[in-house]
C-alpha positions in Angstrom: 5.8 -38.5 25.4 9.2 -39.2 27.0 11.0 -38.1 23.8 9.1 -34.8 23.8 10.1 -34.0 27.3 13.7 -34.6 26.6 13.6 -32.2 23.6 12.1 -29.5 25.8 14.7 -29.9 28.5 17.5 -29.4 25.9 16.0 -26.0 24.8 18.5 -24.0 26.9 21.7 -25.8 26.1 24.9 -25.0 24.3 25.7 -26.5 21.0 27.9 -29.2 22.6 24.9 -30.4 24.7 25.9 -29.1 28.1 23.5 -26.9 30.0 24.1 -23.1 30.4 23.2 -23.5 34.1 26.1 -25.7 35.2 28.1 -24.3 38.0 31.3 -24.2 35.9 29.6 -22.0 33.3 28.6 -19.3 35.8 31.2 -16.5 36.1 31.3 -14.4 39.3 32.3 -10.8 38.9 33.3 -9.7 42.4 35.0 -6.5 41.1 31.9 -5.2 39.3 29.5 -3.0 41.2 25.8 -4.0 41.1 23.6 -2.0 38.8 22.1 1.1 40.3 19.1 3.2 39.2 19.2 7.0 39.5 15.9 8.8 39.8 15.6 12.5 39.4 12.4 14.0 40.8 11.8 17.4 39.1 9.2 20.0 39.6 9.4 22.6 36.8 7.7 25.9 36.5 6.8 26.6 32.9 7.3 30.2 31.9 5.1 30.7 28.9 2.1 28.4 28.6 -1.4 29.8 29.0 -3.2 26.5 28.4 -2.6 22.7 28.7 -2.1 22.5 25.0 0.8 25.0 25.2 2.2 23.0 28.2 2.2 19.9 26.1 4.1 21.7 23.3 6.9 22.3 25.8 6.9 19.1 27.8 6.8 16.7 24.8 10.0 18.1 23.2 11.6 18.2 26.6 10.9 14.5 27.2 12.0 13.6 23.7 15.3 15.6 24.2 16.1 13.7 27.4 15.3 10.3 25.7 17.2 11.0 22.6 20.3 12.9 23.9 20.8 11.2 27.3 19.0 7.8 26.8 16.9 8.5 30.0 13.4 7.3 30.7 11.0 10.2 31.5 7.4 10.4 32.7 5.2 13.2 33.7 3.9 12.2 37.1 2.5 15.3 38.8 0.6 18.5 37.9 -1.0 17.1 34.7 -3.9 19.4 35.0 -1.9 22.6 35.9 -0.6 24.5 32.9 2.3 26.2 34.6 3.8 23.3 36.6 5.2 19.9 35.5 6.3 17.1 37.8 8.7 14.8 36.0 10.5 11.6 37.0 13.7 10.9 35.1 15.4 7.5 35.4 18.9 6.3 34.4 20.6 2.9 35.0 24.4 2.5 35.4 26.9 0.5 37.5 28.6 3.7 38.5 26.8 5.6 41.3 29.0 8.7 41.0 28.2 9.0 37.3 24.4 8.7 38.1 24.7 11.5 40.7 26.7 13.8 38.4 24.6 13.1 35.3 21.2 13.7 37.0 22.3 16.7 39.1 23.5 18.7 36.2 20.5 18.0 34.1 18.2 20.7 35.4 20.6 23.5 34.4 20.7 22.1 30.8 16.8 22.0 30.7 16.6 25.6 32.0 19.0 26.8 29.2 17.2 24.9 26.4 13.5 25.2 27.3 11.3 27.9 28.8 11.2 26.3 32.3 12.5 27.2 35.7 13.5 24.6 38.3 11.1 24.7 41.3 12.3 21.6 43.1 14.9 18.8 42.4 15.8 15.6 44.2 18.2 12.9 43.2 17.7 9.4 44.5 20.1 6.5 43.8 18.7 3.0 44.4 
């Protein structure tokens, strides 16, 4: 039993037998900013749909576009039962807060040009 416990404790060790968690193995990065999460709260007015099925045919490609082109996480969080409104939350992670603000603020104009939507409300939050 003692032999088994020793094997388990060595599971997170380097090849030379030292532990990863020794104080000398930890590197402090004082010049690196902590990670930040940018959240864009969007309320979009959809210009063409007359049904929820048509709404999905606009929202699904819009979400796929944001995920594929900008590597953002997207969720529809409001107005799921209203065919002419969509409430989206878009999230992006970076260690540069200025980049997050710029990237998320300019996004709504890109969506208005590419999809049949009009911005009703927008709010950027950096956490």
